[in-house]
N, CA, C, O and the ligand as a Tripos MOL2 file, in Angstrom:
@<TRIPOS>MOLECULE
protein
  305   303    77     0     0
PROTEIN
NO_CHARGES

@<TRIPOS>ATOM
      1 N          76.3070 -140.1340  142.7860 N.3       1 MET1
      2 CA         76.4210 -139.9440  144.2520 C.3       1 MET1
      3 C          76.7820 -141.2750  144.9100 C.2       1 MET1
      4 O          76.0310 -142.2420  144.7870 O.2       1 MET1
      5 N          77.8870 -141.3380  145.5850 N.am      2 SER2
      6 CA         78.3050 -142.5960  146.2000 C.3       2 SER2
      7 C          77.6230 -142.7890  147.5510 C.2       2 SER2
      8 O          77.0940 -141.8490  148.1440 O.2       2 SER2
      9 N          77.6530 -144.0010  148.0050 N.am      3 ARG3
     10 CA         76.9700 -144.3840  149.2310 C.3       3 ARG3
     11 C          77.5810 -143.7230  150.4600 C.2       3 ARG3
     12 O          76.8590 -143.3090  151.3670 O.2       3 ARG3
     13 N          78.8790 -143.6240  150.4940 N.am      4 THR4
     14 CA         79.5630 -142.9840  151.6100 C.3       4 THR4
     15 C          80.4670 -141.8950  151.0530 C.2       4 THR4
     16 O          80.8570 -141.9480  149.8870 O.2       4 THR4
     17 N          80.8020 -140.9110  151.8750 N.am      5 PRO5
     18 CA         81.6810 -139.8470  151.3760 C.3       5 PRO5
     19 C          83.0670 -140.3500  151.0110 C.2       5 PRO5
     20 O          83.8000 -139.6650  150.2970 O.2       5 PRO5
     21 N          83.4360 -141.5180  151.4800 N.am      6 CYS6
     22 CA         84.8290 -141.9160  151.3610 C.3       6 CYS6
     23 C          84.9900 -143.3720  150.9700 C.2       6 CYS6
     24 O          85.8070 -144.0870  151.5510 O.2       6 CYS6
     25 N          84.2370 -143.8050  150.0160 N.am      7 GLU7
     26 CA         84.2890 -145.2070  149.6550 C.3       7 GLU7
     27 C          85.6800 -145.6300  149.1780 C.2       7 GLU7
     28 O          86.1020 -146.7690  149.3780 O.2       7 GLU7
     29 N          86.3660 -144.7060  148.5580 N.am      8 ALA8
     30 CA         87.6720 -145.0180  147.9780 C.3       8 ALA8
     31 C          88.6880 -145.4570  149.0320 C.2       8 ALA8
     32 O          89.5710 -146.2650  148.7470 O.2       8 ALA8
     33 N          88.5620 -144.9290  150.2380 N.am      9 CYS9
     34 CA         89.5830 -145.2520  151.2340 C.3       9 CYS9
     35 C          89.1460 -146.3550  152.1790 C.2       9 CYS9
     36 O          89.8660 -146.6810  153.1240 O.2       9 CYS9
     37 N          87.9800 -146.9340  151.9410 N.am     10 GLU10
     38 CA         87.5400 -148.0870  152.7370 C.3      10 GLU10
     39 C          88.5930 -149.1780  152.7750 C.2      10 GLU10
     40 O          88.9450 -149.7070  153.8290 O.2      10 GLU10
     41 N          89.0780 -149.4920  151.5980 N.am     11 GLU11
     42 CA         90.0230 -150.5810  151.4510 C.3      11 GLU11
     43 C          91.3130 -150.2970  152.2200 C.2      11 GLU11
     44 O          91.8760 -151.1650  152.8870 O.2      11 GLU11
     45 N          91.7470 -149.0610  152.1000 N.am     12 LEU12
     46 CA         92.9490 -148.6260  152.8020 C.3      12 LEU12
     47 C          92.7670 -148.7590  154.3140 C.2      12 LEU12
     48 O          93.6570 -149.2320  155.0200 O.2      12 LEU12
     49 N          91.6000 -148.3350  154.7950 N.am     13 LEU13
     50 CA         91.3310 -148.4170  156.2270 C.3      13 LEU13
     51 C          91.2610 -149.8560  156.7110 C.2      13 LEU13
     52 O          91.7730 -150.1880  157.7810 O.2      13 LEU13
     53 N          90.6300 -150.7020  155.9220 N.am     14 GLN14
     54 CA         90.5520 -152.1100  156.3140 C.3      14 GLN14
     55 C          91.9520 -152.7050  156.4290 C.2      14 GLN14
     56 O          92.2620 -153.4050  157.3930 O.2      14 GLN14
     57 N          92.7840 -152.4220  155.4460 N.am     15 GLY15
     58 CA         94.1520 -152.9030  155.4950 C.3      15 GLY15
     59 C          94.9140 -152.3370  156.6770 C.2      15 GLY15
     60 O          95.7260 -153.0150  157.3050 O.2      15 GLY15
     61 N          94.6300 -151.0800  156.9610 N.am     16 TYR16
     62 CA         95.2880 -150.4220  158.0880 C.3      16 TYR16
     63 C          94.9010 -151.1070  159.3930 C.2      16 TYR16
     64 O          95.7520 -151.3600  160.2450 O.2      16 TYR16
     65 N          93.6170 -151.4050  159.5440 N.am     17 LEU17
     66 CA         93.1410 -152.0940  160.7370 C.3      17 LEU17
     67 C          93.7100 -153.5010  160.8330 C.2      17 LEU17
     68 O          93.9800 -154.0010  161.9250 O.2      17 LEU17
     69 N          93.8850 -154.1200  159.7070 N.am     18 ASP18
     70 CA         94.4120 -155.4870  159.6920 C.3      18 ASP18
     71 C          95.9320 -155.5290  159.7150 C.2      18 ASP18
     72 O          96.5300 -156.6050  159.6960 O.2      18 ASP18
     73 N          96.5570 -154.3530  159.7550 N.am     19 ARG19
     74 CA         98.0200 -154.2720  159.6880 C.3      19 ARG19
     75 C          98.5450 -154.9840  158.4400 C.2      19 ARG19
     76 O          99.5610 -155.6770  158.4850 O.2      19 ARG19
     77 N          97.8460 -154.8030  157.3470 N.am     20 ALA20
     78 CA         98.1730 -155.5420  156.1270 C.3      20 ALA20
     79 C          98.7330 -154.6220  155.0460 C.2      20 ALA20
     80 O          98.7850 -154.9950  153.8740 O.2      20 ALA20
     81 N          99.1520 -153.4170  155.4440 N.am     21 LEU21
     82 CA         99.6200 -152.4600  154.4430 C.3      21 LEU21
     83 C         101.1420 -152.3950  154.3940 C.2      21 LEU21
     84 O         101.8320 -152.7230  155.3600 O.2      21 LEU21
     85 N         101.6390 -151.9620  153.2460 N.am     22 THR22
     86 CA        103.0620 -151.6540  153.1590 C.3      22 THR22
     87 C         103.3280 -150.3240  153.8680 C.2      22 THR22
     88 O         102.3960 -149.5900  154.1970 O.2      22 THR22
     89 N         104.6020 -150.0230  154.0980 N.am     23 ASP23
     90 CA        104.9640 -148.7830  154.7840 C.3      23 ASP23
     91 C         104.3810 -147.5540  154.1120 C.2      23 ASP23
     92 O         103.8700 -146.6490  154.7730 O.2      23 ASP23
     93 N         104.4640 -147.5320  152.7750 N.am     24 SER24
     94 CA        103.9830 -146.3320  152.0890 C.3      24 SER24
     95 C         102.4570 -146.2490  152.1450 C.2      24 SER24
     96 O         101.8910 -145.1570  152.1820 O.2      24 SER24
     97 N         101.8040 -147.3950  152.1510 N.am     25 GLU25
     98 CA        100.3450 -147.3880  152.2890 C.3      25 GLU25
     99 C          99.9240 -146.9520  153.6890 C.2      25 GLU25
    100 O          98.9360 -146.2370  153.8580 O.2      25 GLU25
    101 N         100.6850 -147.3940  154.6890 N.am     26 VAL26
    102 CA        100.4050 -146.9520  156.0570 C.3      26 VAL26
    103 C         100.5170 -145.4320  156.1350 C.2      26 VAL26
    104 O          99.6900 -144.7710  156.7640 O.2      26 VAL26
    105 N         101.5410 -144.8880  155.4940 N.am     27 GLY27
    106 CA        101.6980 -143.4350  155.4590 C.3      27 GLY27
    107 C         100.4970 -142.7650  154.8260 C.2      27 GLY27
    108 O         100.0060 -141.7530  155.3240 O.2      27 GLY27
    109 N         100.0310 -143.3260  153.7360 N.am     28 ARG28
    110 CA         98.8560 -142.7790  153.0660 C.3      28 ARG28
    111 C          97.6260 -142.8570  153.9540 C.2      28 ARG28
    112 O          96.8510 -141.9050  154.0470 O.2      28 ARG28
    113 N          97.4540 -144.0020  154.6050 N.am     29 ALA29
    114 CA         96.2970 -144.1780  155.4770 C.3      29 ALA29
    115 C          96.3380 -143.1780  156.6280 C.2      29 ALA29
    116 O          95.3220 -142.5820  156.9830 O.2      29 ALA29
    117 N          97.5220 -143.0030  157.2030 N.am     30 GLU30
    118 CA         97.6110 -142.1070  158.3620 C.3      30 GLU30
    119 C          97.3970 -140.6470  157.9770 C.2      30 GLU30
    120 O          96.7480 -139.8910  158.6990 O.2      30 GLU30
    121 N          97.9520 -140.2640  156.8310 N.am     31 SER31
    122 CA         97.7230 -138.8720  156.4470 C.3      31 SER31
    123 C          96.2700 -138.6550  156.0380 C.2      31 SER31
    124 O          95.7230 -137.5670  156.2150 O.2      31 SER31
    125 N          95.6590 -139.6800  155.4980 N.am     32 HIS32
    126 CA         94.2360 -139.5500  155.1900 C.3      32 HIS32
    127 C          93.4170 -139.4540  156.4660 C.2      32 HIS32
    128 O          92.4900 -138.6470  156.5480 O.2      32 HIS32
    129 N          93.7470 -140.2650  157.4570 N.am     33 LEU33
    130 CA         93.0210 -140.2100  158.7280 C.3      33 LEU33
    131 C          93.1810 -138.8340  159.3790 C.2      33 LEU33
    132 O          92.2630 -138.3280  160.0240 O.2      33 LEU33
    133 N          94.3570 -138.2420  159.1980 N.am     34 ASP34
    134 CA         94.5830 -136.8900  159.7130 C.3      34 ASP34
    135 C          93.6680 -135.8730  159.0670 C.2      34 ASP34
    136 O          93.1700 -134.9510  159.7140 O.2      34 ASP34
    137 N          93.4590 -136.0640  157.7750 N.am     35 ALA35
    138 CA         92.7530 -135.0500  157.0070 C.3      35 ALA35
    139 C          91.2520 -135.3010  156.9340 C.2      35 ALA35
    140 O          90.4830 -134.3810  156.6550 O.2      35 ALA35
    141 N          90.8350 -136.5210  157.1770 N.am     36 CYS36
    142 CA         89.4500 -136.8720  156.9030 C.3      36 CYS36
    143 C          88.7010 -137.2380  158.1800 C.2      36 CYS36
    144 O          88.9590 -138.2680  158.8020 O.2      36 CYS36
    145 N          87.7830 -136.3800  158.5460 N.am     37 ASP37
    146 CA         86.9880 -136.5680  159.7430 C.3      37 ASP37
    147 C          86.1750 -137.8500  159.6950 C.2      37 ASP37
    148 O          86.0820 -138.6000  160.6670 O.2      37 ASP37
    149 N          85.5940 -138.0700  158.5330 N.am     38 TYR38
    150 CA         84.7270 -139.2320  158.3660 C.3      38 TYR38
    151 C          85.4910 -140.5240  158.6310 C.2      38 TYR38
    152 O          85.0330 -141.3840  159.3840 O.2      38 TYR38
    153 N          86.6540 -140.6520  158.0100 N.am     39 CYS39
    154 CA         87.4260 -141.8780  158.1620 C.3      39 CYS39
    155 C          88.0130 -142.0020  159.5610 C.2      39 CYS39
    156 O          88.1540 -143.1080  160.0830 O.2      39 CYS39
    157 N          88.3540 -140.8730  160.1630 N.am     40 ARG40
    158 CA         88.9050 -140.9330  161.5130 C.3      40 ARG40
    159 C          87.8570 -141.4940  162.4690 C.2      40 ARG40
    160 O          88.1510 -142.3500  163.3030 O.2      40 ARG40
    161 N          86.6430 -141.0020  162.3330 N.am     41 ARG41
    162 CA         85.5820 -141.5130  163.1990 C.3      41 ARG41
    163 C          85.3030 -142.9770  162.9060 C.2      41 ARG41
    164 O          85.0800 -143.7770  163.8150 O.2      41 ARG41
    165 N          85.3180 -143.3110  161.6350 N.am     42 ARG42
    166 CA         85.0600 -144.6840  161.2430 C.3      42 ARG42
    167 C          86.1580 -145.6080  161.7640 C.2      42 ARG42
    168 O          85.8960 -146.7150  162.2370 O.2      42 ARG42
    169 N          87.3790 -145.1260  161.6650 N.am     43 TYR43
    170 CA         88.5030 -145.9240  162.1300 C.3      43 TYR43
    171 C          88.3990 -146.1720  163.6370 C.2      43 TYR43
    172 O          88.6050 -147.2880  164.1150 O.2      43 TYR43
    173 N          88.0750 -145.1030  164.3710 N.am     44 ARG44
    174 CA         87.9420 -145.2790  165.8200 C.3      44 ARG44
    175 C          86.8390 -146.2610  166.1500 C.2      44 ARG44
    176 O          86.9860 -147.0980  167.0410 O.2      44 ARG44
    177 N          85.7450 -146.1580  165.4360 N.am     45 PHE45
    178 CA         84.6280 -147.0640  165.6530 C.3      45 PHE45
    179 C          85.0420 -148.5080  165.3730 C.2      45 PHE45
    180 O          84.7960 -149.4070  166.1770 O.2      45 PHE45
    181 N          85.6700 -148.7060  164.2270 N.am     46 GLU46
    182 CA         86.0780 -150.0550  163.8460 C.3      46 GLU46
    183 C          87.0750 -150.6240  164.8420 C.2      46 GLU46
    184 O          87.0190 -151.8010  165.1980 O.2      46 GLU46
    185 N          87.9890 -149.7670  165.2860 N.am     47 GLU47
    186 CA         89.0100 -150.2370  166.2050 C.3      47 GLU47
    187 C          88.3860 -150.6370  167.5350 C.2      47 GLU47
    188 O          88.7470 -151.6690  168.1020 O.2      47 GLU47
    189 N          87.4540 -149.8340  168.0370 N.am     48 SER48
    190 CA         86.8360 -150.1920  169.3050 C.3      48 SER48
    191 C          85.9330 -151.4100  169.1420 C.2      48 SER48
    192 O          85.8010 -152.2270  170.0540 O.2      48 SER48
    193 N          85.3250 -151.5200  167.9880 N.am     49 LEU49
    194 CA         84.5140 -152.7170  167.7210 C.3      49 LEU49
    195 C          85.3850 -153.9720  167.7660 C.2      49 LEU49
    196 O          85.0060 -154.9950  168.3370 O.2      49 LEU49
    197 N          86.5530 -153.8640  167.1520 N.am     50 ARG50
    198 CA         87.4530 -155.0210  167.1560 C.3      50 ARG50
    199 C          87.9000 -155.3710  168.5580 C.2      50 ARG50
    200 O          87.9330 -156.5430  168.9320 O.2      50 ARG50
    201 N          88.2430 -154.3560  169.3340 N.am     51 LYS51
    202 CA         88.6630 -154.6110  170.7090 C.3      51 LYS51
    203 C          87.5420 -155.2680  171.4850 C.2      51 LYS51
    204 O          87.7560 -156.2080  172.2500 O.2      51 LYS51
    205 N          86.3350 -154.7500  171.2720 N.am     52 TYR52
    206 CA         85.1810 -155.2940  171.9670 C.3      52 TYR52
    207 C          84.9800 -156.7540  171.5930 C.2      52 TYR52
    208 O          84.7700 -157.6030  172.4600 O.2      52 TYR52
    209 N          85.0460 -157.0390  170.3090 N.am     53 VAL53
    210 CA         84.8570 -158.4040  169.8440 C.3      53 VAL53
    211 C          85.9370 -159.3150  170.4150 C.2      53 VAL53
    212 O          85.6590 -160.4360  170.8410 O.2      53 VAL53
    213 N          87.1770 -158.8170  170.4190 N.am     54 GLN54
    214 CA         88.2780 -159.6330  170.9180 C.3      54 GLN54
    215 C          88.1680 -159.8910  172.4130 C.2      54 GLN54
    216 O          88.4080 -161.0070  172.8730 O.2      54 GLN54
    217 N          87.8060 -158.8620  173.1740 N.am     55 THR55
    218 CA         87.8870 -159.0040  174.6230 C.3      55 THR55
    219 C          86.6440 -159.6280  175.2150 C.2      55 THR55
    220 O          86.7510 -160.5310  176.0440 O.2      55 THR55
    221 N          85.4640 -159.1740  174.8160 N.am     56 THR56
    222 CA         84.2690 -159.6280  175.5170 C.3      56 THR56
    223 C          83.3930 -160.5550  174.7130 C.2      56 THR56
    224 O          82.8230 -161.4970  175.2640 O.2      56 THR56
    225 N          83.2730 -160.3170  173.4370 N.am     57 ALA57
    226 CA         82.1960 -160.9670  172.7020 C.3      57 ALA57
    227 C          82.5690 -162.3360  172.1490 C.2      57 ALA57
    228 O          81.6940 -163.1180  171.7780 O.2      57 ALA57
    229 N          83.8430 -162.6220  172.0930 N.am     58 ALA58
    230 CA         84.2670 -163.8410  171.4080 C.3      58 ALA58
    231 C          83.5630 -165.0790  171.9640 C.2      58 ALA58
    232 O          83.2090 -165.9950  171.2200 O.2      58 ALA58
    233 N          83.3680 -165.0890  173.2710 N.am     59 GLU59
    234 CA         82.7540 -166.2700  173.8500 C.3      59 GLU59
    235 C          81.2410 -166.1810  173.8980 C.2      59 GLU59
    236 O          80.5430 -167.1950  173.8790 O.2      59 GLU59
    237 N          80.7430 -164.9500  173.9620 N.am     60 ARG60
    238 CA         79.3090 -164.7970  174.2140 C.3      60 ARG60
    239 C          78.5120 -164.5470  172.9380 C.2      60 ARG60
    240 O          77.2910 -164.7060  172.9180 O.2      60 ARG60
    241 N          79.1930 -164.1670  171.9010 N.am     61 MET61
    242 CA         78.4760 -163.8360  170.6800 C.3      61 MET61
    243 C          77.9960 -165.1110  169.9740 C.2      61 MET61
    244 O          78.7430 -166.0820  169.8490 O.2      61 MET61
    245 N          76.7510 -165.0940  169.5200 N.am     62 PRO62
    246 CA         76.2680 -166.2720  168.7920 C.3      62 PRO62
    247 C          77.1180 -166.5370  167.5570 C.2      62 PRO62
    248 O          77.5980 -165.6130  166.9020 O.2      62 PRO62
    249 N          77.2910 -167.8020  167.2590 N.am     63 VAL63
    250 CA         78.1440 -168.1780  166.1340 C.3      63 VAL63
    251 C          77.6770 -167.5200  164.8460 C.2      63 VAL63
    252 O          78.4950 -167.0590  164.0510 O.2      63 VAL63
    253 N          76.3790 -167.4740  164.6360 N.am     64 GLY64
    254 CA         75.8410 -166.8710  163.4160 C.3      64 GLY64
    255 C          76.2720 -165.4330  163.2400 C.2      64 GLY64
    256 O          76.5650 -164.9960  162.1270 O.2      64 GLY64
    257 N          76.3120 -164.6950  164.3400 N.am     65 LEU65
    258 CA         76.7060 -163.2900  164.2610 C.3      65 LEU65
    259 C          78.1890 -163.1470  163.9360 C.2      65 LEU65
    260 O          78.5850 -162.2880  163.1490 O.2      65 LEU65
    261 N          79.0020 -164.0030  164.5550 N.am     66 MET66
    262 CA         80.4260 -163.9980  164.2470 C.3      66 MET66
    263 C          80.6530 -164.2290  162.7550 C.2      66 MET66
    264 O          81.4740 -163.5640  162.1240 O.2      66 MET66
    265 N          79.9180 -165.1710  162.2170 N.am     67 GLU67
    266 CA         80.0750 -165.4730  160.7890 C.3      67 GLU67
    267 C          79.6440 -164.2990  159.9300 C.2      67 GLU67
    268 O          80.2730 -163.9940  158.9170 O.2      67 GLU67
    269 N          78.5710 -163.6450  160.3400 N.am     68 LYS68
    270 CA         78.1020 -162.4740  159.6020 C.3      68 LYS68
    271 C          79.1740 -161.3950  159.5870 C.2      68 LYS68
    272 O          79.4470 -160.7970  158.5460 O.2      68 LYS68
    273 N          79.7720 -161.1510  160.7270 N.am     69 LEU69
    274 CA         80.8210 -160.1390  160.8190 C.3      69 LEU69
    275 C          82.0100 -160.5080  159.9410 C.2      69 LEU69
    276 O          82.5930 -159.6560  159.2710 O.2      69 LEU69
    277 N          82.3550 -161.7790  159.9560 N.am     70 ALA70
    278 CA         83.4770 -162.2280  159.1310 C.3      70 ALA70
    279 C          83.1700 -162.0270  157.6570 C.2      70 ALA70
    280 O          84.0430 -161.6500  156.8770 O.2      70 ALA70
    281 N          81.9250 -162.2790  157.2840 N.am     71 GLN71
    282 CA         81.5350 -162.0660  155.8960 C.3      71 GLN71
    283 C          81.6050 -160.5950  155.5230 C.2      71 GLN71
    284 O          82.0670 -160.2400  154.4390 O.2      71 GLN71
    285 N          81.1460 -159.7480  156.4260 N.am     72 LEU72
    286 CA         81.1850 -158.3100  156.1690 C.3      72 LEU72
    287 C          82.6210 -157.8510  155.9250 C.2      72 LEU72
    288 O          82.8900 -157.0480  155.0310 O.2      72 LEU72
    289 N          83.5220 -158.3710  156.7270 N.am     73 ARG73
    290 CA         84.9120 -157.9300  156.6340 C.3      73 ARG73
    291 C          85.5870 -158.4330  155.3630 C.2      73 ARG73
    292 O          86.4640 -157.7690  154.8100 O.2      73 ARG73
    293 N          85.1740 -159.6020  154.9090 N.am     74 SER74
    294 CA         85.8570 -160.1490  153.7400 C.3      74 SER74
    295 C          85.1460 -159.8350  152.4340 C.2      74 SER74
    296 O          85.6050 -160.2380  151.3650 O.2      74 SER74
    297 N          84.0100 -159.1070  152.5110 N.am     75 SER75
    298 CA         83.3210 -158.7500  151.2750 C.3      75 SER75
    299 C          84.1180 -157.6910  150.5240 C.2      75 SER75
    300 O          84.8090 -156.8860  151.1470 O.2      75 SER75
    301 N          84.0350 -157.6790  149.2100 N.am     76 PRO76
    302 CA         84.8680 -156.7970  148.4050 C.3      76 PRO76
    303 C          84.5740 -155.3010  148.6140 C.2      76 PRO76
    304 O          85.2130 -154.4530  147.9910 O.2      76 PRO76
    305 ZN         88.2400 -140.5290  154.1510 Zn       77 ZN77
@<TRIPOS>BOND
     1     1     2 1
     2     2     3 1
     3     3     4 2
     4     3     5 am
     5     5     6 1
     6     6     7 1
     7     7     8 2
     8     7     9 am
     9     9    10 1
    10    10    11 1
    11    11    12 2
    12    11    13 am
    13    13    14 1
    14    14    15 1
    15    15    16 2
    16    15    17 am
    17    17    18 1
    18    18    19 1
    19    19    20 2
    20    19    21 am
    21    21    22 1
    22    22    23 1
    23    23    24 2
    24    23    25 am
    25    25    26 1
    26    26    27 1
    27    27    28 2
    28    27    29 am
    29    29    30 1
    30    30    31 1
    31    31    32 2
    32    31    33 am
    33    33    34 1
    34    34    35 1
    35    35    36 2
    36    35    37 am
    37    37    38 1
    38    38    39 1
    39    39    40 2
    40    39    41 am
    41    41    42 1
    42    42    43 1
    43    43    44 2
    44    43    45 am
    45    45    46 1
    46    46    47 1
    47    47    48 2
    48    47    49 am
    49    49    50 1
    50    50    51 1
    51    51    52 2
    52    51    53 am
    53    53    54 1
    54    54    55 1
    55    55    56 2
    56    55    57 am
    57    57    58 1
    58    58    59 1
    59    59    60 2
    60    59    61 am
    61    61    62 1
    62    62    63 1
    63    63    64 2
    64    63    65 am
    65    65    66 1
    66    66    67 1
    67    67    68 2
    68    67    69 am
    69    69    70 1
    70    70    71 1
    71    71    72 2
    72    71    73 am
    73    73    74 1
    74    74    75 1
    75    75    76 2
    76    75    77 am
    77    77    78 1
    78    78    79 1
    79    79    80 2
    80    79    81 am
    81    81    82 1
    82    82    83 1
    83    83    84 2
    84    83    85 am
    85    85    86 1
    86    86    87 1
    87    87    88 2
    88    87    89 am
    89    89    90 1
    90    90    91 1
    91    91    92 2
    92    91    93 am
    93    93    94 1
    94    94    95 1
    95    95    96 2
    96    95    97 am
    97    97    98 1
    98    98    99 1
    99    99   100 2
   100    99   101 am
   101   101   102 1
   102   102   103 1
   103   103   104 2
   104   103   105 am
   105   105   106 1
   106   106   107 1
   107   107   108 2
   108   107   109 am
   109   109   110 1
   110   110   111 1
   111   111   112 2
   112   111   113 am
   113   113   114 1
   114   114   115 1
   115   115   116 2
   116   115   117 am
   117   117   118 1
   118   118   119 1
   119   119   120 2
   120   119   121 am
   121   121   122 1
   122   122   123 1
   123   123   124 2
   124   123   125 am
   125   125   126 1
   126   126   127 1
   127   127   128 2
   128   127   129 am
   129   129   130 1
   130   130   131 1
   131   131   132 2
   132   131   133 am
   133   133   134 1
   134   134   135 1
   135   135   136 2
   136   135   137 am
   137   137   138 1
   138   138   139 1
   139   139   140 2
   140   139   141 am
   141   141   142 1
   142   142   143 1
   143   143   144 2
   144   143   145 am
   145   145   146 1
   146   146   147 1
   147   147   148 2
   148   147   149 am
   149   149   150 1
   150   150   151 1
   151   151   152 2
   152   151   153 am
   153   153   154 1
   154   154   155 1
   155   155   156 2
   156   155   157 am
   157   157   158 1
   158   158   159 1
   159   159   160 2
   160   159   161 am
   161   161   162 1
   162   162   163 1
   163   163   164 2
   164   163   165 am
   165   165   166 1
   166   166   167 1
   167   167   168 2
   168   167   169 am
   169   169   170 1
   170   170   171 1
   171   171   172 2
   172   171   173 am
   173   173   174 1
   174   174   175 1
   175   175   176 2
   176   175   177 am
   177   177   178 1
   178   178   179 1
   179   179   180 2
   180   179   181 am
   181   181   182 1
   182   182   183 1
   183   183   184 2
   184   183   185 am
   185   185   186 1
   186   186   187 1
   187   187   188 2
   188   187   189 am
   189   189   190 1
   190   190   191 1
   191   191   192 2
   192   191   193 am
   193   193   194 1
   194   194   195 1
   195   195   196 2
   196   195   197 am
   197   197   198 1
   198   198   199 1
   199   199   200 2
   200   199   201 am
   201   201   202 1
   202   202   203 1
   203   203   204 2
   204   203   205 am
   205   205   206 1
   206   206   207 1
   207   207   208 2
   208   207   209 am
   209   209   210 1
   210   210   211 1
   211   211   212 2
   212   211   213 am
   213   213   214 1
   214   214   215 1
   215   215   216 2
   216   215   217 am
   217   217   218 1
   218   218   219 1
   219   219   220 2
   220   219   221 am
   221   221   222 1
   222   222   223 1
   223   223   224 2
   224   223   225 am
   225   225   226 1
   226   226   227 1
   227   227   228 2
   228   227   229 am
   229   229   230 1
   230   230   231 1
   231   231   232 2
   232   231   233 am
   233   233   234 1
   234   234   235 1
   235   235   236 2
   236   235   237 am
   237   237   238 1
   238   238   239 1
   239   239   240 2
   240   239   241 am
   241   241   242 1
   242   242   243 1
   243   243   244 2
   244   243   245 am
   245   245   246 1
   246   246   247 1
   247   247   248 2
   248   247   249 am
   249   249   250 1
   250   250   251 1
   251   251   252 2
   252   251   253 am
   253   253   254 1
   254   254   255 1
   255   255   256 2
   256   255   257 am
   257   257   258 1
   258   258   259 1
   259   259   260 2
   260   259   261 am
   261   261   262 1
   262   262   263 1
   263   263   264 2
   264   263   265 am
   265   265   266 1
   266   266   267 1
   267   267   268 2
   268   267   269 am
   269   269   270 1
   270   270   271 1
   271   271   272 2
   272   271   273 am
   273   273   274 1
   274   274   275 1
   275   275   276 2
   276   275   277 am
   277   277   278 1
   278   278   279 1
   279   279   280 2
   280   279   281 am
   281   281   282 1
   282   282   283 1
   283   283   284 2
   284   283   285 am
   285   285   286 1
   286   286   287 1
   287   287   288 2
   288   287   289 am
   289   289   290 1
   290   290   291 1
   291   291   292 2
   292   291   293 am
   293   293   294 1
   294   294   295 1
   295   295   296 2
   296   295   297 am
   297   297   298 1
   298   298   299 1
   299   299   300 2
   300   299   301 am
   301   301   302 1
   302   302   303 1
   303   303   304 2
@<TRIPOS>SUBSTRUCTURE
     1 MET1         2 RESIDUE 1 A MET
     2 SER2         6 RESIDUE 1 A SER
     3 ARG3        10 RESIDUE 1 A ARG
     4 THR4        14 RESIDUE 1 A THR
     5 PRO5        18 RESIDUE 1 A PRO
     6 CYS6        22 RESIDUE 1 A CYS
     7 GLU7        26 RESIDUE 1 A GLU
     8 ALA8        30 RESIDUE 1 A ALA
     9 CYS9        34 RESIDUE 1 A CYS
    10 GLU10       38 RESIDUE 1 A GLU
    11 GLU11       42 RESIDUE 1 A GLU
    12 LEU12       46 RESIDUE 1 A LEU
    13 LEU13       50 RESIDUE 1 A LEU
    14 GLN14       54 RESIDUE 1 A GLN
    15 GLY15       58 RESIDUE 1 A GLY
    16 TYR16       62 RESIDUE 1 A TYR
    17 LEU17       66 RESIDUE 1 A LEU
    18 ASP18       70 RESIDUE 1 A ASP
    19 ARG19       74 RESIDUE 1 A ARG
    20 ALA20       78 RESIDUE 1 A ALA
    21 LEU21       82 RESIDUE 1 A LEU
    22 THR22       86 RESIDUE 1 A THR
    23 ASP23       90 RESIDUE 1 A ASP
    24 SER24       94 RESIDUE 1 A SER
    25 GLU25       98 RESIDUE 1 A GLU
    26 VAL26      102 RESIDUE 1 A VAL
    27 GLY27      106 RESIDUE 1 A GLY
    28 ARG28      110 RESIDUE 1 A ARG
    29 ALA29      114 RESIDUE 1 A ALA
    30 GLU30      118 RESIDUE 1 A GLU
    31 SER31      122 RESIDUE 1 A SER
    32 HIS32      126 RESIDUE 1 A HIS
    33 LEU33      130 RESIDUE 1 A LEU
    34 ASP34      134 RESIDUE 1 A ASP
    35 ALA35      138 RESIDUE 1 A ALA
    36 CYS36      142 RESIDUE 1 A CYS
    37 ASP37      146 RESIDUE 1 A ASP
    38 TYR38      150 RESIDUE 1 A TYR
    39 CYS39      154 RESIDUE 1 A CYS
    40 ARG40      158 RESIDUE 1 A ARG
    41 ARG41      162 RESIDUE 1 A ARG
    42 ARG42      166 RESIDUE 1 A ARG
    43 TYR43      170 RESIDUE 1 A TYR
    44 ARG44      174 RESIDUE 1 A ARG
    45 PHE45      178 RESIDUE 1 A PHE
    46 GLU46      182 RESIDUE 1 A GLU
    47 GLU47      186 RESIDUE 1 A GLU
    48 SER48      190 RESIDUE 1 A SER
    49 LEU49      194 RESIDUE 1 A LEU
    50 ARG50      198 RESIDUE 1 A ARG
    51 LYS51      202 RESIDUE 1 A LYS
    52 TYR52      206 RESIDUE 1 A TYR
    53 VAL53      210 RESIDUE 1 A VAL
    54 GLN54      214 RESIDUE 1 A GLN
    55 THR55      218 RESIDUE 1 A THR
    56 THR56      222 RESIDUE 1 A THR
    57 ALA57      226 RESIDUE 1 A ALA
    58 ALA58      230 RESIDUE 1 A ALA
    59 GLU59      234 RESIDUE 1 A GLU
    60 ARG60      238 RESIDUE 1 A ARG
    61 MET61      242 RESIDUE 1 A MET
    62 PRO62      246 RESIDUE 1 A PRO
    63 VAL63      250 RESIDUE 1 A VAL
    64 GLY64      254 RESIDUE 1 A GLY
    65 LEU65      258 RESIDUE 1 A LEU
    66 MET66      262 RESIDUE 1 A MET
    67 GLU67      266 RESIDUE 1 A GLU
    68 LYS68      270 RESIDUE 1 A LYS
    69 LEU69      274 RESIDUE 1 A LEU
    70 ALA70      278 RESIDUE 1 A ALA
    71 GLN71      282 RESIDUE 1 A GLN
    72 LEU72      286 RESIDUE 1 A LEU
    73 ARG73      290 RESIDUE 1 A ARG
    74 SER74      294 RESIDUE 1 A SER
    75 SER75      298 RESIDUE 1 A SER
    76 PRO76      302 RESIDUE 1 A PRO
    77 ZN77       305 GROUP 0 **** ****
């Protein structure tokens, strides 16, 4: 039993959010987001989190928390 229903596509979603995918991978990510409720919700959450971090939190967030988030994103 895996930790999340969709662990396999985590990597794809991260790349999608980072705009780090090839065209064919983007296609795969988008069709997966179409088909998968879990990832669609996760993607929306991650995207709004990023916007929030970019717009409001960058100056107000404690440095330690920023580093924690960066570690989370770069963990395998
Ligand atoms: Zn999924």
